[in-house]
N, CA, C and O atoms as a Tinker XYZ file with bonds, in Angstrom:
   296  protein
     1  N     12.500000   10.162000  -29.564000    73     2
     2  CA    12.356000    8.849000  -28.960000    64     1     3
     3  C     13.591000    8.008000  -29.277000    63     2     4     5
     4  O     13.962000    7.849000  -30.440000    81     3
     5  N     14.206000    7.488000  -28.262000    73     3     6
     6  CA    15.422000    6.708000  -28.478000    64     5     7
     7  C     15.076000    5.219000  -28.558000    63     6     8     9
     8  O     14.133000    4.739000  -27.927000    81     7
     9  N     15.849000    4.532000  -29.332000    73     7    10
    10  CA    15.681000    3.080000  -29.439000    64     9    11
    11  C     16.928000    2.413000  -28.900000    63    10    12    13
    12  O     18.025000    2.971000  -28.940000    81    11
    13  N     16.736000    1.219000  -28.400000    73    11    14
    14  CA    17.851000    0.475000  -27.834000    64    13    15
    15  C     18.349000   -0.529000  -28.862000    63    14    16    17
    16  O     17.574000   -1.102000  -29.628000    81    15
    17  N     19.635000   -0.723000  -28.859000    73    15    18
    18  CA    20.210000   -1.736000  -29.734000    64    17    19
    19  C     19.973000   -3.115000  -29.119000    63    18    20    21
    20  O     19.588000   -3.227000  -27.955000    81    19
    21  N     20.203000   -4.143000  -29.900000    73    19    22
    22  CA    20.025000   -5.509000  -29.405000    64    21    23
    23  C     20.957000   -5.784000  -28.223000    63    22    24    25
    24  O     20.578000   -6.479000  -27.280000    81    23
    25  N     22.166000   -5.243000  -28.272000    73    23    26
    26  CA    23.105000   -5.432000  -27.172000    64    25    27
    27  C     22.618000   -4.727000  -25.900000    63    26    28    29
    28  O     22.758000   -5.260000  -24.799000    81    27
    29  N     22.051000   -3.538000  -26.055000    73    27    30
    30  CA    21.538000   -2.816000  -24.902000    64    29    31
    31  C     20.344000   -3.539000  -24.281000    63    30    32    33
    32  O     20.208000   -3.602000  -23.059000    81    31
    33  N     19.487000   -4.081000  -25.138000    73    31    34
    34  CA    18.341000   -4.833000  -24.641000    64    33    35
    35  C     18.811000   -6.072000  -23.893000    63    34    36    37
    36  O     18.283000   -6.387000  -22.827000    81    35
    37  N     19.790000   -6.774000  -24.434000    73    35    38
    38  CA    20.322000   -7.969000  -23.776000    64    37    39
    39  C     20.955000   -7.608000  -22.435000    63    38    40    41
    40  O     20.773000   -8.320000  -21.447000    81    39
    41  N     21.703000   -6.496000  -22.400000    73    39    42
    42  CA    22.336000   -6.070000  -21.149000    64    41    43
    43  C     21.266000   -5.677000  -20.118000    63    42    44    45
    44  O     21.395000   -5.994000  -18.936000    81    43
    45  N     20.223000   -4.993000  -20.567000    73    43    46
    46  CA    19.150000   -4.595000  -19.660000    64    45    47
    47  C     18.431000   -5.812000  -19.096000    63    46    48    49
    48  O     18.132000   -5.863000  -17.903000    81    47
    49  N     18.150000   -6.796000  -19.957000    73    47    50
    50  CA    17.498000   -8.023000  -19.499000    64    49    51
    51  C     18.361000   -8.766000  -18.485000    63    50    52    53
    52  O     17.848000   -9.270000  -17.486000    81    51
    53  N     19.660000   -8.837000  -18.733000    73    51    54
    54  CA    20.575000   -9.507000  -17.810000    64    53    55
    55  C     20.616000   -8.779000  -16.469000    63    54    56    57
    56  O     20.593000   -9.414000  -15.415000    81    55
    57  N     20.677000   -7.446000  -16.506000    73    55    58
    58  CA    20.682000   -6.654000  -15.281000    64    57    59
    59  C     19.387000   -6.892000  -14.497000    63    58    60    61
    60  O     19.417000   -7.073000  -13.279000    81    59
    61  N     18.250000   -6.890000  -15.204000    73    59    62
    62  CA    16.968000   -7.113000  -14.554000    64    61    63
    63  C     16.888000   -8.511000  -13.954000    63    62    64    65
    64  O     16.384000   -8.663000  -12.841000    81    63
    65  N     17.364000   -9.528000  -14.647000    73    63    66
    66  CA    17.359000  -10.895000  -14.148000    64    65    67
    67  C     18.210000  -11.019000  -12.893000    63    66    68    69
    68  O     17.803000  -11.663000  -11.926000    81    67
    69  N     19.381000  -10.411000  -12.902000    73    67    70
    70  CA    20.258000  -10.445000  -11.729000    64    69    71
    71  C     19.614000   -9.750000  -10.533000    63    70    72    73
    72  O     19.705000  -10.224000   -9.401000    81    71
    73  N     18.967000   -8.627000  -10.800000    73    71    74
    74  CA    18.297000   -7.896000   -9.730000    64    73    75
    75  C     17.168000   -8.739000   -9.149000    63    74    76    77
    76  O     17.015000   -8.803000   -7.929000    81    75
    77  N     16.376000   -9.386000  -10.002000    73    75    78
    78  CA    15.273000  -10.226000   -9.556000    64    77    79
    79  C     15.791000  -11.392000   -8.710000    63    78    80    81
    80  O     15.215000  -11.703000   -7.667000    81    79
    81  N     16.864000  -12.032000   -9.149000    73    79    82
    82  CA    17.431000  -13.150000   -8.390000    64    81    83
    83  C     17.924000  -12.695000   -7.021000    63    82    84    85
    84  O     17.781000  -13.421000   -6.037000    81    83
    85  N     18.499000  -11.504000   -6.951000    73    83    86
    86  CA    18.974000  -10.985000   -5.669000    64    85    87
    87  C     17.806000  -10.731000   -4.722000    63    86    88    89
    88  O     17.884000  -11.057000   -3.538000    81    87
    89  N     16.740000  -10.161000   -5.230000    73    87    90
    90  CA    15.560000   -9.897000   -4.392000    64    89    91
    91  C     14.950000  -11.213000   -3.915000    63    90    92    93
    92  O     14.594000  -11.339000   -2.743000    81    91
    93  N     14.829000  -12.183000   -4.798000    73    91    94
    94  CA    14.248000  -13.470000   -4.418000    64    93    95
    95  C     15.097000  -14.186000   -3.365000    63    94    96    97
    96  O     14.551000  -14.781000   -2.435000    81    95
    97  N     16.409000  -14.136000   -3.500000    73    95    98
    98  CA    17.261000  -14.794000   -2.500000    64    97    99
    99  C     17.178000  -14.070000   -1.165000    63    98   100   101
   100  O     17.232000  -14.711000   -0.115000    81    99
   101  N     17.048000  -12.746000   -1.184000    73    99   102
   102  CA    16.882000  -11.988000    0.051000    64   101   103
   103  C     15.559000  -12.346000    0.726000    63   102   104   105
   104  O     15.514000  -12.509000    1.945000    81   103
   105  N     14.495000  -12.468000   -0.044000    73   103   106
   106  CA    13.200000  -12.853000    0.529000    64   105   107
   107  C     13.260000  -14.266000    1.103000    63   106   108   109
   108  O     12.728000  -14.513000    2.186000    81   107
   109  N     13.892000  -15.186000    0.401000    73   107   110
   110  CA    13.997000  -16.562000    0.881000    64   109   111
   111  C     14.795000  -16.622000    2.178000    63   110   112   113
   112  O     14.433000  -17.352000    3.101000    81   111
   113  N     15.866000  -15.865000    2.245000    73   111   114
   114  CA    16.675000  -15.840000    3.463000    64   113   115
   115  C     15.866000  -15.269000    4.627000    63   114   116   117
   116  O     15.934000  -15.783000    5.744000    81   115
   117  N     15.105000  -14.212000    4.369000    73   115   118
   118  CA    14.279000  -13.617000    5.410000    64   117   119
   119  C     13.226000  -14.582000    5.921000    63   118   120   121
   120  O     12.975000  -14.647000    7.125000    81   119
   121  N     12.609000  -15.332000    5.023000    73   119   122
   122  CA    11.617000  -16.321000    5.444000    64   121   123
   123  C     12.249000  -17.458000    6.229000    63   122   124   125
   124  O     11.666000  -17.947000    7.196000    81   123
   125  N     13.437000  -17.881000    5.820000    73   123   126
   126  CA    14.112000  -18.975000    6.512000    64   125   127
   127  C     14.508000  -18.570000    7.934000    63   126   128   129
   128  O     14.515000  -19.403000    8.840000    81   127
   129  N     14.835000  -17.300000    8.125000    73   127   130
   130  CA    15.276000  -16.822000    9.437000    64   129   131
   131  C     14.116000  -16.385000   10.327000    63   130   132   133
   132  O     14.320000  -16.080000   11.502000    81   131
   133  N     12.892000  -16.352000    9.773000    73   131   134
   134  CA    11.751000  -15.853000   10.539000    64   133   135
   135  C     11.366000  -16.818000   11.657000    63   134   136   137
   136  O     11.311000  -18.031000   11.455000    81   135
   137  N     11.105000  -16.273000   12.815000    73   135   138
   138  CA    10.667000  -17.087000   13.948000    64   137   139
   139  C      9.142000  -17.151000   13.957000    63   138   140   141
   140  O      8.471000  -16.375000   13.277000    81   139
   141  N      8.611000  -18.078000   14.731000    73   139   142
   142  CA     7.160000  -18.209000   14.862000    64   141   143
   143  C      6.557000  -16.937000   15.450000    63   142   144   145
   144  O      5.493000  -16.496000   15.018000    81   143
   145  N      7.233000  -16.347000   16.433000    73   143   146
   146  CA     6.719000  -15.125000   17.055000    64   145   147
   147  C      6.647000  -13.976000   16.059000    63   146   148   149
   148  O      5.677000  -13.217000   16.041000    81   147
   149  N      7.672000  -13.855000   15.239000    73   147   150
   150  CA     7.679000  -12.783000   14.231000    64   149   151
   151  C      6.558000  -13.016000   13.210000    63   150   152   153
   152  O      5.903000  -12.063000   12.788000    81   151
   153  N      6.337000  -14.249000   12.819000    73   151   154
   154  CA     5.258000  -14.554000   11.885000    64   153   155
   155  C      3.906000  -14.198000   12.487000    63   154   156   157
   156  O      3.042000  -13.655000   11.798000    81   155
   157  N      3.718000  -14.501000   13.764000    73   155   158
   158  CA     2.461000  -14.138000   14.444000    64   157   159
   159  C      2.266000  -12.628000   14.487000    63   158   160   161
   160  O      1.156000  -12.137000   14.283000    81   159
   161  N      3.342000  -11.889000   14.751000    73   159   162
   162  CA     3.248000  -10.429000   14.774000    64   161   163
   163  C      2.804000   -9.890000   13.417000    63   162   164   165
   164  O      1.953000   -9.003000   13.348000    81   163
   165  N      3.369000  -10.416000   12.356000    73   163   166
   166  CA     3.016000   -9.961000   11.009000    64   165   167
   167  C      1.560000  -10.280000   10.706000    63   166   168   169
   168  O      0.836000   -9.450000   10.157000    81   167
   169  N      1.137000  -11.478000   11.064000    73   167   170
   170  CA    -0.250000  -11.879000   10.811000    64   169   171
   171  C     -1.207000  -10.977000   11.588000    63   170   172   173
   172  O     -2.227000  -10.549000   11.047000    81   171
   173  N     -0.893000  -10.687000   12.836000    73   171   174
   174  CA    -1.756000   -9.823000   13.639000    64   173   175
   175  C     -1.844000   -8.422000   13.046000    63   174   176   177
   176  O     -2.916000   -7.816000   13.039000    81   175
   177  N     -0.728000   -7.907000   12.551000    73   175   178
   178  CA    -0.751000   -6.580000   11.924000    64   177   179
   179  C     -1.606000   -6.581000   10.669000    63   178   180   181
   180  O     -2.343000   -5.628000   10.416000    81   179
   181  N     -1.511000   -7.645000    9.882000    73   179   182
   182  CA    -2.285000   -7.717000    8.643000    64   181   183
   183  C     -3.775000   -7.882000    8.916000    63   182   184   185
   184  O     -4.600000   -7.436000    8.119000    81   183
   185  N     -4.127000   -8.508000   10.015000    73   183   186
   186  CA    -5.541000   -8.706000   10.339000    64   185   187
   187  C     -6.259000   -7.394000   10.619000    63   186   188   189
   188  O     -7.488000   -7.344000   10.578000    81   187
   189  N     -5.518000   -6.343000   10.901000    73   187   190
   190  CA    -6.150000   -5.045000   11.101000    64   189   191
   191  C     -6.831000   -4.561000    9.828000    63   190   192   193
   192  O     -7.772000   -3.769000    9.890000    81   191
   193  N     -6.363000   -5.031000    8.673000    73   191   194
   194  CA    -6.869000   -4.558000    7.394000    64   193   195
   195  C     -7.712000   -5.586000    6.660000    63   194   196   197
   196  O     -8.217000   -5.303000    5.574000    81   195
   197  N     -7.872000   -6.758000    7.224000    73   195   198
   198  CA    -8.636000   -7.817000    6.558000    64   197   199
   199  C     -9.626000   -8.417000    7.551000    63   198   200   201
   200  O     -9.375000   -8.424000    8.756000    81   199
   201  N    -10.737000   -8.913000    7.052000    73   199   202
   202  CA   -11.683000   -9.553000    7.971000    64   201   203
   203  C    -11.076000  -10.813000    8.579000    63   202   204   205
   204  O    -10.252000  -11.486000    7.959000    81   203
   205  N    -11.491000  -11.113000    9.780000    73   203   206
   206  CA   -10.988000  -12.311000   10.454000    64   205   207
   207  C    -11.511000  -13.551000    9.740000    63   206   208   209
   208  O    -12.669000  -13.577000    9.322000    81   207
   209  N    -10.686000  -14.567000    9.593000    73   207   210
   210  CA   -11.151000  -15.794000    8.951000    64   209   211
   211  C    -12.204000  -16.469000    9.823000    63   210   212   213
   212  O    -12.198000  -16.296000   11.042000    81   211
   213  N    -13.102000  -17.232000    9.218000    73   211   214
   214  CA   -14.111000  -17.911000   10.024000    64   213   215
   215  C    -13.464000  -18.916000   10.974000    63   214   216   217
   216  O    -12.454000  -19.540000   10.649000    81   215
   217  N    -14.054000  -19.054000   12.126000    73   215   218
   218  CA   -13.544000  -19.975000   13.129000    64   217   219
   219  C    -13.930000  -21.395000   12.728000    63   218   220   221
   220  O    -15.120000  -21.709000   12.702000    81   219
   221  N    -12.971000  -22.262000   12.416000    73   219   222
   222  CA   -13.329000  -23.603000   11.968000    64   221   223
   223  C    -13.929000  -24.465000   13.080000    63   222   224   225
   224  O    -14.473000  -25.532000   12.797000    81   223
   225  N    -13.842000  -24.029000   14.324000    73   223   226
   226  CA   -14.334000  -24.828000   15.441000    64   225   227
   227  C    -15.638000  -24.290000   16.037000    63   226   228   229
   228  O    -15.969000  -24.583000   17.185000    81   227
   229  N    -16.378000  -23.495000   15.241000    73   227   230
   230  CA   -17.613000  -22.938000   15.780000    64   229   231
   231  C    -18.801000  -23.873000   15.607000    63   230   232   233
   232  O    -19.908000  -23.524000   16.016000    81   231
   233  N    -18.613000  -25.039000   15.021000    73   231   234
   234  CA   -19.673000  -26.023000   14.887000    64   233   235
   235  C    -20.487000  -25.904000   13.618000    63   234   236   237
   236  O    -21.194000  -26.846000   13.257000    81   235
   237  N    -20.412000  -24.776000   12.928000    73   235   238
   238  CA   -21.211000  -24.612000   11.729000    64   237   239
   239  C    -20.823000  -25.596000   10.641000    63   238   240   241
   240  O    -21.683000  -26.064000    9.896000    81   239
   241  N    -19.565000  -25.909000   10.542000    73   239   242
   242  CA   -19.121000  -26.838000    9.510000    64   241   243
   243  C    -19.763000  -28.203000    9.666000    63   242   244   245
   244  O    -20.150000  -28.825000    8.677000    81   243
   245  N    -19.876000  -28.669000   10.887000    73   243   246
   246  CA   -20.481000  -29.965000   11.141000    64   245   247
   247  C    -21.954000  -29.939000   10.774000    63   246   248   249
   248  O    -22.462000  -30.890000   10.180000    81   247
   249  N    -22.645000  -28.861000   11.120000    73   247   250
   250  CA   -24.065000  -28.740000   10.788000    64   249   251
   251  C    -24.244000  -28.738000    9.276000    63   250   252   253
   252  O    -25.130000  -29.413000    8.751000    81   251
   253  N    -23.407000  -27.983000    8.581000    73   251   254
   254  CA   -23.501000  -27.935000    7.123000    64   253   255
   255  C    -23.194000  -29.304000    6.521000    63   254   256   257
   256  O    -23.854000  -29.722000    5.570000    81   255
   257  N    -22.220000  -29.990000    7.053000    73   255   258
   258  CA   -21.863000  -31.311000    6.551000    64   257   259
   259  C    -23.020000  -32.288000    6.760000    63   258   260   261
   260  O    -23.362000  -33.044000    5.851000    81   259
   261  N    -23.620000  -32.277000    7.943000    73   259   262
   262  CA   -24.739000  -33.172000    8.215000    64   261   263
   263  C    -25.919000  -32.859000    7.301000    63   262   264   265
   264  O    -26.592000  -33.771000    6.822000    81   263
   265  N    -26.171000  -31.592000    7.061000    73   263   266
   266  CA   -27.253000  -31.191000    6.164000    64   265   267
   267  C    -26.987000  -31.708000    4.754000    63   266   268   269
   268  O    -27.897000  -32.213000    4.096000    81   267
   269  N    -25.763000  -31.586000    4.294000    73   267   270
   270  CA   -25.406000  -32.041000    2.962000    64   269   271
   271  C    -25.615000  -33.556000    2.821000    63   270   272   273
   272  O    -26.200000  -34.017000    1.841000    81   271
   273  N    -25.137000  -34.318000    3.797000    73   271   274
   274  CA   -25.278000  -35.772000    3.725000    64   273   275
   275  C    -26.736000  -36.211000    3.885000    63   274   276   277
   276  O    -27.150000  -37.221000    3.315000    81   275
   277  N    -27.490000  -35.472000    4.640000    73   275   278
   278  CA   -28.916000  -35.796000    4.790000    64   277   279
   279  C    -29.638000  -35.620000    3.456000    63   278   280   281
   280  O    -30.498000  -36.425000    3.100000    81   279
   281  N    -29.284000  -34.561000    2.716000    73   279   282
   282  CA   -29.893000  -34.338000    1.401000    64   281   283
   283  C    -29.521000  -35.441000    0.433000    63   282   284   285
   284  O    -30.332000  -35.808000   -0.417000    81   283
   285  N    -28.327000  -35.974000    0.538000    73   283   286
   286  CA   -27.887000  -37.027000   -0.374000    64   285   287
   287  C    -28.596000  -38.347000   -0.109000    63   286   288   289
   288  O    -28.774000  -39.145000   -1.030000    81   287
   289  N    -28.999000  -38.589000    1.123000    73   287   290
   290  CA   -29.662000  -39.833000    1.457000    64   289   291
   291  C    -31.091000  -39.879000    0.953000    63   290   292   293
   292  O    -31.615000  -40.957000    0.673000    81   291
   293  N    -31.719000  -38.741000    0.837000    73   291   294
   294  CA   -33.136000  -38.686000    0.459000    64   293   295
   295  C    -33.328000  -38.980000   -0.999000    63   294   296
   296  O    -34.458000  -38.976000   -1.486000    81   295
């Protein structure tokens, strides 16, 4: 089993930090350049693997809200 010297550990940490910063800047640049259409395409692809979010305009929210406020008045 090999051990690393303090200098090797410091060099490894610096290399890892630089690599992380490069990846983060690449991701930020990709997000900044993304168009609305591309974002929609990605969301549609991801929805194949996840359940669809509830429709906020199906009226259930209003019914639940009215029920909640009715209980508070009693």
